[in-house]
All heavy atoms as an XYZ file, in Angstrom:
767
protein
N     105.469    103.222     86.554
C     105.815    104.505     87.122
C     107.176    104.980     86.633
O     107.760    105.857     87.208
C     105.818    104.412     88.646
C     104.443    104.345     89.241
S     104.387    104.593     91.010
C     104.962    103.021     91.614
N     107.703    104.404     85.609
C     108.999    104.837     85.086
C     108.886    106.221     84.472
O     107.870    106.589     83.902
C     109.524    103.859     84.037
C     109.869    102.510     84.614
C     111.186    102.555     85.314
N     111.500    101.221     85.796
C     112.104    100.979     86.932
N     112.454    101.941     87.720
N     112.367     99.756     87.299
N     109.944    106.999     84.588
C     109.949    108.383     84.120
C     110.599    108.472     82.743
O     111.692    108.987     82.609
C     110.714    109.266     85.108
C     110.137    109.186     86.489
O     108.943    109.008     86.638
N     110.967    109.312     87.495
N     109.956    107.963     81.730
C     110.498    107.975     80.383
C     110.457    109.382     79.803
O     109.399    110.000     79.730
C     109.703    107.042     79.487
C     109.700    105.622     79.989
S     111.364    105.001     80.146
C     111.288    103.664     79.029
N     111.623    109.914     79.428
C     111.677    111.232     78.831
C     111.301    112.332     79.797
O     110.824    113.374     79.403
N     111.517    112.092     81.048
C     111.071    112.991     82.101
C     112.274    113.328     82.952
O     113.110    112.480     83.216
C     110.004    112.254     82.909
C     109.112    113.093     83.714
C     108.031    113.803     83.287
C     109.202    113.308     85.106
N     107.429    114.435     84.336
C     108.139    114.138     85.480
C     110.070    112.870     86.093
C     107.922    114.554     86.769
C     109.843    113.274     87.384
C     108.778    114.110     87.702
N     112.388    114.547     83.411
C     113.598    115.006     84.090
C     113.394    115.141     85.588
O     112.408    115.730     86.041
C     113.998    116.359     83.506
O     115.136    116.844     84.135
N     114.332    114.590     86.371
C     114.365    114.751     87.822
C     115.806    114.508     88.262
O     116.637    114.056     87.471
C     113.405    113.793     88.518
S     113.767    112.052     88.253
N     116.124    114.789     89.533
C     117.484    114.560     90.010
C     117.737    113.065     90.165
O     116.801    112.260     90.257
C     117.721    115.238     91.376
O     116.858    114.623     92.334
C     117.510    116.739     91.310
N     118.996    112.700     90.230
C     119.367    111.300     90.402
C     118.847    110.773     91.745
O     118.337    109.657     91.821
C     120.877    111.118     90.329
C     121.308    109.677     90.506
S     123.086    109.494     90.545
C     123.385    109.222     88.823
N     118.937    111.580     92.797
C     118.472    111.147     94.124
C     116.963    110.894     94.117
O     116.492    109.894     94.672
C     118.839    112.182     95.179
N     116.202    111.778     93.499
C     114.748    111.592     93.419
C     114.421    110.342     92.597
O     113.566    109.541     92.976
C     114.077    112.824     92.815
N     115.122    110.160     91.493
C     114.902    108.984     90.652
C     115.268    107.705     91.397
O     114.564    106.702     91.282
C     115.707    109.110     89.360
C     115.354    108.013     88.374
O     114.171    107.918     88.000
O     116.262    107.255     87.994
N     116.352    107.712     92.168
C     116.743    106.537     92.948
C     115.648    106.159     93.943
O     115.358    104.972     94.135
C     118.058    106.781     93.686
C     119.247    106.773     92.759
O     119.179    106.304     91.618
N     120.358    107.311     93.225
N     115.048    107.151     94.588
C     113.959    106.874     95.526
C     112.758    106.287     94.796
O     112.157    105.305     95.251
C     113.552    108.152     96.264
O     114.580    108.571     97.123
N     112.392    106.865     93.671
C     111.254    106.356     92.899
C     111.520    104.927     92.430
O     110.656    104.057     92.528
C     110.966    107.267     91.708
C     109.809    106.802     90.843
S     108.230    106.746     91.689
C     107.636    108.379     91.338
N     112.718    104.662     91.953
C     113.053    103.306     91.481
C     113.036    102.293     92.622
O     112.603    101.154     92.443
C     114.394    103.296     90.775
C     114.345    103.950     89.414
C     115.732    103.982     88.756
N     115.709    104.779     87.569
C     115.429    104.294     86.347
N     115.156    103.026     86.192
N     115.432    105.096     85.302
N     113.499    102.702     93.802
C     113.471    101.800     94.964
C     112.031    101.425     95.304
O     111.734    100.265     95.602
C     114.151    102.458     96.162
N     111.144    102.389     95.230
C     109.733    102.124     95.501
C     109.158    101.199     94.434
O     108.469    100.222     94.745
C     108.937    103.440     95.579
C     109.361    104.211     96.832
C     107.435    103.183     95.563
C     108.909    105.641     96.857
N     109.462    101.462     93.181
C     108.958    100.631     92.088
C     109.440     99.193     92.229
O     108.705     98.254     91.928
C     109.408    101.200     90.749
C     108.756    102.513     90.418
C     109.427    103.209     89.243
O     110.599    102.970     88.949
N     108.686    104.077     88.586
N     110.679     99.013     92.685
C     111.233     97.670     92.835
C     110.582     96.903     93.983
O     110.516     95.675     93.946
C     112.742     97.737     93.042
C     113.480     98.165     91.786
O     112.883     98.125     90.685
O     114.661     98.556     91.901
N     110.109     97.611     95.001
C     109.494     96.964     96.160
C     108.032     96.613     95.909
O     107.557     95.567     96.325
C     109.611     97.875     97.401
C     111.055     97.889     97.870
C     108.684     97.435     98.516
C     111.331     98.899     98.946
N     107.317     97.498     95.243
C     105.894     97.268     95.018
C     105.702     96.144     94.008
O     106.415     96.073     93.010
C     105.218     98.549     94.528
C     105.273     99.723     95.511
C     104.628    100.955     94.900
C     104.622     99.376     96.830
N     104.748     95.242     94.247
C     104.569     94.095     93.365
C     104.170     94.459     91.941
O     104.553     93.788     91.009
C     103.466     93.269     94.027
C     102.995     94.027     95.194
C     103.843     95.232     95.366
N     103.417     95.531     91.777
C     102.987     95.951     90.442
C     104.014     96.910     89.861
O     104.503     97.793     90.548
C     101.634     96.657     90.537
O     101.312     97.242     89.300
N     104.341     96.743     88.611
C     105.296     97.650     87.967
C     104.576     98.761     87.206
O     105.171     99.509     86.469
C     106.229     96.883     87.022
C     107.089     95.879     87.724
C     107.961     96.540     88.784
C     108.801     95.523     89.514
N     109.315     95.989     90.773
N     103.273     98.865     87.416
C     102.516     99.947     86.789
C     102.321    101.055     87.817
O     103.008    101.095     88.823
C     101.165     99.418     86.293
O     100.344     99.094     87.402
N     101.397    101.921     87.585
C     101.131    103.033     88.504
C     100.175    102.644     89.625
O      99.689    103.501     90.334
C     100.532    104.217     87.736
C     101.541    104.859     86.819
O     102.662    104.395     86.687
N     101.146    105.930     86.175
N      99.878    101.358     89.784
C      98.952    100.886     90.800
C      99.685    100.163     91.916
O     100.685     99.500     91.680
C      97.931     99.915     90.177
C      96.965    100.580     89.254
C      97.312    100.824     87.930
C      95.718    100.968     89.689
C      96.432    101.443     87.065
C      94.822    101.588     88.826
C      95.173    101.827     87.523
N      99.173    100.266     93.148
C      99.720     99.529     94.281
C      98.640     99.389     95.332
O      97.647    100.089     95.321
C     100.961    100.216     94.854
C     100.652    101.473     95.622
C     100.420    101.577     96.969
C     100.515    102.787     95.102
N     100.142    102.874     97.308
C     100.199    103.644     96.174
C     100.606    103.344     93.824
C      99.982    105.015     96.012
C     100.395    104.697     93.667
C     100.095    105.509     94.749
N      98.870     98.462     96.271
C      97.995     98.291     97.427
C      98.701     98.852     98.645
O      99.899     98.609     98.841
C      97.683     96.810     97.664
C      96.789     96.223     96.583
O      96.105     96.999     95.890
O      96.778     94.991     96.441
N      97.954     99.568     99.486
C      98.545    100.097    100.717
C      98.582     98.984    101.774
O      98.256     97.827    101.488
C      97.810    101.350    101.200
C      96.428    101.090    101.770
O      95.953     99.922    101.775
O      95.807    102.062    102.237
N      99.000     99.330    102.981
C      99.131     98.339    104.051
C      97.797     97.723    104.464
O      97.773     96.668    105.077
C      99.814     98.967    105.273
C     101.275     99.296    104.997
O     101.927     98.541    104.243
O     101.773    100.306    105.532
N      96.687     98.354    104.123
C      95.358     97.836    104.455
C      94.735     97.067    103.293
O      93.601     96.628    103.377
C      94.433     98.984    104.858
C      94.885     99.681    106.127
C      93.961    100.828    106.457
C      94.444    101.553    107.695
N      93.579    102.703    108.022
N      95.464     96.939    102.184
C      94.959     96.206    101.027
C      94.101     97.026    100.078
O      93.523     96.485     99.145
N      94.047     98.338    100.284
C      93.290     99.209     99.381
C      94.157     99.563     98.182
O      95.354     99.793     98.330
C      92.871    100.482    100.103
C      91.954    100.241    101.281
C      91.735    101.513    102.073
O      92.673    102.174    102.480
N      90.472    101.848    102.284
N      93.545     99.612     96.994
C      94.290     99.906     95.770
C      94.306    101.407     95.475
O      93.297    102.091     95.621
C      93.693     99.165     94.590
C      94.549     99.294     93.337
C      94.022     98.482     92.190
O      92.936     98.821     91.679
O      94.695     97.511     91.818
N      95.469    101.882     95.047
C      95.667    103.281     94.684
C      96.444    103.344     93.393
O      97.099    102.379     92.998
C      96.434    104.022     95.789
C      95.661    104.100     97.058
C      95.750    103.095     97.998
C      94.802    105.161     97.296
C      95.002    103.145     99.163
C      94.049    105.223     98.456
C      94.159    104.210     99.394
N      96.385    104.503     92.730
C      97.215    104.697     91.547
C      97.754    106.118     91.526
O      97.241    107.013     92.179
C      96.488    104.338     90.243
C      95.347    105.250     89.859
C      95.558    106.323     89.009
C      94.062    105.007     90.319
C      94.510    107.150     88.624
C      93.007    105.816     89.940
C      93.229    106.899     89.096
N      98.820    106.283     90.760
C      99.552    107.538     90.687
C      99.453    108.124     89.291
O      99.639    107.423     88.295
C     101.029    107.289     91.013
C     102.002    108.428     90.750
C     101.705    109.607     91.666
C     103.426    107.953     90.939
N      99.164    109.412     89.243
C      99.243    110.177     87.998
C     100.415    111.140     88.175
O     100.395    111.982     89.072
C      97.940    110.941     87.769
C      97.904    111.680     86.461
C      96.560    112.347     86.260
O      95.575    111.629     86.031
O      96.510    113.589     86.360
N     101.437    110.989     87.352
C     102.635    111.814     87.474
C     102.310    113.271     87.198
O     101.477    113.582     86.349
C     103.728    111.341     86.515
C     104.270    109.962     86.842
S     105.015    109.831     88.478
C     106.474    110.804     88.264
N     103.001    114.156     87.916
C     102.820    115.590     87.736
C     103.745    116.142     86.666
O     104.377    115.403     85.920
N     103.861    117.437     86.666
C     104.690    118.105     85.671
C     106.159    118.073     86.107
O     106.471    117.764     87.245
C     104.231    119.551     85.507
C     104.361    120.378     86.770
C     103.893    121.811     86.554
N     103.957    122.581     87.772
C     105.044    123.147     88.276
N     106.201    123.022     87.683
N     104.994    123.832     89.393
N     107.049    118.404     85.200
C     108.473    118.510     85.528
C     108.713    119.754     86.361
O     108.015    120.757     86.216
C     109.310    118.615     84.249
C     109.586    117.294     83.622
C     110.590    117.395     82.492
O     111.699    117.932     82.710
O     110.260    116.949     81.399
N     109.729    119.681     87.213
C     110.094    120.817     88.047
C     111.565    121.138     87.836
O     112.401    120.230     87.786
C     109.859    120.502     89.531
C     108.423    120.220     89.843
N     107.522    121.204     90.086
C     107.745    119.049     89.912
C     106.342    120.662     90.315
N     106.446    119.357     90.208
N     111.883    122.414     87.720
C     113.281    122.822     87.554
C     114.145    122.349     88.708
O     115.333    122.101     88.540
C     113.377    124.340     87.419
C     112.890    124.849     86.083
C     113.123    126.343     85.916
O     114.104    126.866     86.476
O     112.318    126.968     85.220
N     113.556    122.207     89.890
C     114.310    121.769     91.070
C     114.744    120.313     90.967
O     115.661    119.897     91.660
C     113.456    121.939     92.329
O     112.358    121.034     92.307
N     114.078    119.533     90.123
C     114.382    118.108     90.007
C     113.503    117.232     90.878
O     113.725    116.027     90.971
N     112.501    117.807     91.532
C     111.572    117.044     92.360
C     110.626    116.232     91.478
O     110.425    116.547     90.300
C     110.757    117.985     93.246
N     110.049    115.189     92.063
C     109.028    114.390     91.406
C     107.716    114.663     92.132
O     107.663    114.594     93.362
C     109.354    112.889     91.474
C     110.650    112.589     90.709
C     108.184    112.060     90.933
C     111.119    111.153     90.857
N     106.671    114.973     91.383
C     105.367    115.202     91.984
C     104.304    114.422     91.215
O     104.541    113.975     90.088
C     104.972    116.696     91.981
O     104.923    117.155     90.636
C     105.944    117.528     92.796
N     103.165    114.276     91.843
C     102.051    113.597     91.206
C     100.844    113.630     92.102
O     100.862    114.220     93.187
N      99.785    112.966     91.674
C      98.554    112.895     92.427
C      98.199    111.432     92.647
O      98.282    110.622     91.727
C      97.411    113.600     91.666
O      97.816    114.940     91.384
C      96.138    113.633     92.484
N      97.802    111.110     93.874
C      97.398    109.755     94.247
C      95.874    109.694     94.260
O      95.211    110.568     94.815
C      97.967    109.385     95.635
C      97.437    108.039     96.100
C      99.489    109.390     95.599
N      95.337    108.652     93.619
C      93.893    108.417     93.545
C      93.578    107.028     94.090
O      94.414    106.119     93.981
C      93.409    108.466     92.091
C      93.586    109.797     91.432
C      94.756    110.117     90.761
C      92.564    110.738     91.454
C      94.926    111.341     90.145
C      92.714    111.965     90.834
C      93.901    112.274     90.180
N      92.364    106.850     94.621
C      91.950    105.507     95.007
C      91.400    104.776     93.786
O      91.324    105.349     92.694
C      90.951    105.529     96.170
C      89.598    106.106     95.811
O      89.291    106.402     94.663
N      88.769    106.269     96.823
N      91.006    103.518     93.971
C      90.563    102.702     92.833
C      89.286    103.222     92.185
O      88.992    102.885     91.047
C      90.385    101.233     93.252
C      89.183    100.948     94.119
C      89.356    101.274     95.605
O      90.449    101.686     96.024
O      88.374    101.131     96.335
N      88.555    104.075     92.898
C      87.344    104.659     92.333
C      87.603    105.977     91.628
O      86.699    106.601     91.096
C      86.302    104.858     93.426
C      85.817    103.549     94.006
C      84.799    103.769     95.089
C      84.358    102.429     95.651
N      83.420    102.590     96.749
N      88.863    106.412     91.617
C      89.227    107.634     90.917
C      89.151    108.896     91.749
O      89.283    109.991     91.215
N      88.959    108.749     93.066
C      88.901    109.924     93.937
C      90.306    110.325     94.376
O      91.096    109.476     94.797
C      88.047    109.645     95.175
C      86.590    109.473     94.867
C      86.006    108.212     94.900
C      85.801    110.572     94.513
C      84.657    108.049     94.609
C      84.459    110.412     94.218
C      83.898    109.142     94.263
O      82.573    108.992     93.962
N      90.591    111.606     94.291
C      91.899    112.130     94.674
C      92.115    111.934     96.172
O      91.265    112.276     96.980
C      91.982    113.618     94.327
C      93.322    114.231     94.589
C      93.326    115.683     94.162
C      94.649    116.327     94.545
N      94.692    117.730     94.147
N      93.277    111.373     96.517
C      93.608    111.108     97.907
C      94.788    111.936     98.407
O      95.155    111.842     99.562
C      93.903    109.619     98.112
C      92.704    108.748     97.872
C      91.503    109.298     98.574
C      90.777    108.354     99.433
N      89.664    108.977    100.130
N      95.391    112.717     97.543
C      96.479    113.582     97.985
C      97.579    113.680     96.954
O      97.533    113.045     95.900
N      98.563    114.488     97.291
C      99.679    114.717     96.390
C     100.917    113.954     96.803
O     101.129    113.660     97.972
N     101.718    113.627     95.820
C     103.004    112.958     96.017
C     104.099    113.965     95.757
O     103.997    114.779     94.823
C     103.106    111.799     95.026
C     104.472    111.480     94.429
C     105.284    110.674     95.407
C     104.327    110.735     93.144
N     105.152    113.928     96.574
C     106.327    114.756     96.309
C     107.563    114.038     96.820
O     107.645    113.691     97.994
C     106.225    116.122     96.961
C     107.423    117.004     96.611
C     107.238    118.440     97.060
N     108.427    119.214     96.786
C     108.674    119.888     95.681
N     107.789    119.886     94.706
N     109.778    120.568     95.520
N     108.508    113.823     95.911
C     109.841    113.356     96.264
C     110.760    114.534     96.005
O     110.839    115.030     94.874
C     110.266    112.129     95.434
C     109.277    110.976     95.626
C     111.682    111.708     95.813
C     109.554    109.764     94.774
N     111.417    114.981     97.048
C     112.290    116.151     96.952
C     113.506    115.854     96.075
O     113.859    114.687     95.874
C     112.748    116.582     98.349
C     111.619    116.985     99.268
C     110.864    118.212     98.798
O     111.421    119.039     98.057
O     109.694    118.349     99.189
N     114.177    116.889     95.577
C     115.373    116.678     94.757
C     116.452    115.860     95.468
O     117.228    115.159     94.827
C     115.870    118.096     94.473
C     114.649    118.942     94.574
C     113.806    118.308     95.640
N     116.476    115.908     96.820
C     117.476    115.134     97.571
C     117.039    113.690     97.799
O     117.748    112.922     98.447
C     117.787    115.807     98.907
C     116.594    115.883     99.833
O     115.533    115.323     99.566
N     116.758    116.582    100.937
N     115.862    113.295     97.296
C     115.393    111.919     97.389
C     114.434    111.643     98.531
O     113.862    110.560     98.605
N     114.251    112.592     99.431
C     113.358    112.378    100.560
C     111.902    112.534    100.124
O     111.569    113.428     99.354
C     113.672    113.353    101.694
C     114.944    113.012    102.405
C     116.156    113.535    101.971
C     114.939    112.168    103.500
C     117.342    113.214    102.608
C     116.128    111.845    104.150
C     117.329    112.363    103.698
N     111.047    111.666    100.645
C     109.623    111.728    100.365
C     108.989    112.667    101.382
O     109.062    112.409    102.584
C     108.967    110.343    100.468
C     109.571    109.395     99.443
C     107.455    110.454    100.286
C     109.128    107.972     99.609
N     108.395    113.742    100.913
C     107.703    114.643    101.833
C     106.193    114.399    101.811
O     105.519    114.729    102.775
C     108.002    116.125    101.526
O     107.768    116.381    100.151
C     109.446    116.455    101.858
N     105.685    113.825    100.721
C     104.265    113.456    100.643
C     104.124    112.244     99.734
O     104.679    112.216     98.643
C     103.421    114.590    100.031
C     103.259    115.801    100.863
C     102.250    116.780    100.235
N     102.454    117.053     98.837
C     103.160    118.090     98.360
N     103.745    118.929     99.171
N     103.271    118.276     97.058
N     103.383    111.275    100.183
C     102.949    110.159     99.344
C     101.917    109.382    100.153
O     102.245    108.426    100.858
C     104.097    109.248     98.939
C     103.712    108.259     97.861
C     102.514    107.616     97.702
C     104.543    107.784     96.800
N     102.539    106.787     96.615
C     103.778    106.863     96.042
C     105.848    108.039     96.423
C     104.291    106.205     94.937
C     106.346    107.385     95.324
C     105.576    106.481     94.578
N     100.658    109.789    100.099
C      99.636    109.104    100.882
C      99.464    107.651    100.438
O      99.550    107.344     99.257
C      98.369    109.913    100.620
C      98.637    110.727     99.414
C     100.119    110.869     99.288
N      99.273    106.799    101.439
C      98.982    105.377    101.235
C     100.154    104.583    100.654
O      99.947    103.480    100.151
C      97.719    105.190    100.391
C      96.535    105.831    101.009
N      95.849    105.296    102.071
C      95.917    107.018    100.749
C      94.861    106.098    102.420
N      94.887    107.159    101.643
N     101.358    105.112    100.758
C     102.534    104.337    100.356
C     102.797    103.291    101.437
O     102.814    103.629    102.622
C     103.754    105.254    100.206
C     105.040    104.585     99.720
C     104.864    104.073     98.298
C     106.196    105.563     99.788
N     102.972    102.017    101.071
C     103.198    100.983    102.080
C     104.435    101.267    102.938
O     105.427    101.833    102.469
C     103.397     99.713    101.258
C     102.710     99.993     99.965
C     102.905    101.466     99.726
N     104.360    100.850    104.186
C     105.433    101.078    105.154
C     106.771    100.515    104.663
O     107.800    101.153    104.807
C     105.053    100.434    106.494
C     106.050    100.670    107.583
C     105.589    100.056    108.882
C     106.635    100.259    109.958
N     106.212     99.632    111.223
N     106.752     99.349    104.054
C     107.991     98.730    103.579
C     108.693     99.611    102.545
O     109.909     99.715    102.523
C     107.738     97.304    103.030
C     109.068     96.604    102.770
C     106.885     97.333    101.788
C     108.926     95.126    102.506
N     107.938    100.288    101.702
C     108.516    101.175    100.688
C     109.113    102.414    101.353
O     110.210    102.851    100.999
C     107.472    101.565     99.656
N     108.401    102.996    102.327
C     108.935    104.161    103.056
C     110.244    103.812    103.754
O     111.202    104.573    103.729
C     107.936    104.643    104.095
C     106.776    105.375    103.512
C     105.924    105.991    104.623
N     104.734    106.551    104.060
C     104.673    107.722    103.462
N     105.722    108.467    103.357
N     103.540    108.153    102.957
N     110.286    102.641    104.387
C     111.492    102.219    105.107
C     112.675    102.029    104.161
O     113.803    102.381    104.497
C     111.206    100.947    105.894
C     110.294    101.192    107.073
C     109.845     99.909    107.756
O     110.118     98.803    107.241
O     109.219    100.032    108.823
N     112.426    101.486    102.981
C     113.503    101.287    102.003
C     114.063    102.625    101.538
O     115.281    102.796    101.426
C     113.005    100.468    100.812
C     114.047    100.251     99.743
C     115.263     99.450    100.202
O     115.228     98.827    101.279
O     116.265     99.453     99.464
N     113.205    103.596    101.290
C     113.675    104.914    100.860
C     114.468    105.575    101.984
O     115.513    106.177    101.738
C     112.499    105.800    100.394
C     112.939    107.234    100.176
C     111.910    105.231     99.114
N     114.023    105.448    103.211
C     114.790    105.997    104.356
C     116.169    105.356    104.429
O     117.162    106.019    104.669
C     114.035    105.770    105.655
C     112.950    106.760    105.895
C     112.395    106.654    107.313
N     111.096    107.259    107.344
C     109.950    106.622    107.514
N     109.929    105.333    107.719
N     108.809    107.271    107.491
N     116.227    104.032    104.225
C     117.512    103.318    104.271
C     118.451    103.830    103.176
O     119.618    104.106    103.431
C     117.283    101.817    104.100
C     118.552    100.995    104.274
C     118.314     99.542    103.892
N     118.084     99.377    102.463
C     119.015     99.459    101.511
N     120.262     99.760    101.825
N     118.712     99.279    100.248
N     117.931    104.003    101.984
C     118.740    104.498    100.873
C     119.256    105.910    101.170
O     120.418    106.202    100.961
C     117.927    104.503     99.563
C     117.698    103.084     99.084
C     118.601    105.320     98.475
C     116.694    102.983     97.969
N     118.367    106.765    101.665
C     118.755    108.154    101.921
C     119.766    108.280    103.052
O     120.605    109.179    103.038
C     117.523    109.009    102.217
C     116.704    109.249    100.960
O     117.237    109.295     99.851
N     115.411    109.365    101.117
N     119.728    107.366    104.013
C     120.701    107.401    105.107
C     122.090    106.996    104.628
O     123.084    107.422    105.186
C     120.267    106.473    106.243
C     119.173    107.056    107.080
C     118.802    106.130    108.209
C     117.667    106.703    109.014
N     117.262    105.800    110.111
N     122.150    106.178    103.590
C     123.441    105.694    103.108
C     124.142    106.694    102.197
O     125.281    106.503    101.809
C     123.264    104.371    102.365
O     122.546    104.553    101.158
N     123.463    107.787    101.869
C     124.059    108.797    100.974
C     124.948    109.720    101.771
O     124.690    110.124    102.840
C     122.954    109.596    100.260
C     122.158    108.660     99.366
C     123.538    110.755     99.462
C     120.940    109.300     98.721
């Protein structure tokens, strides 16, 4: 899920990196709290610096959109494990 050659704000990137560091897989795949597998397809670049994408289940069905705001807060990310959400909240509170 690294953003190679892709533009976003430092706060949004910090949140994405924190999530990547917590999830066991370093690819675009992860398991949610119920053990179901999902994957992320990154969206387009945004002038605001937000990160967006689409979340799919292991069968390729769209499960919703992902959005990390330019300030680093996650406003949408279906099936993201609780531990990852808590880490991003902790990081954002320390800013």
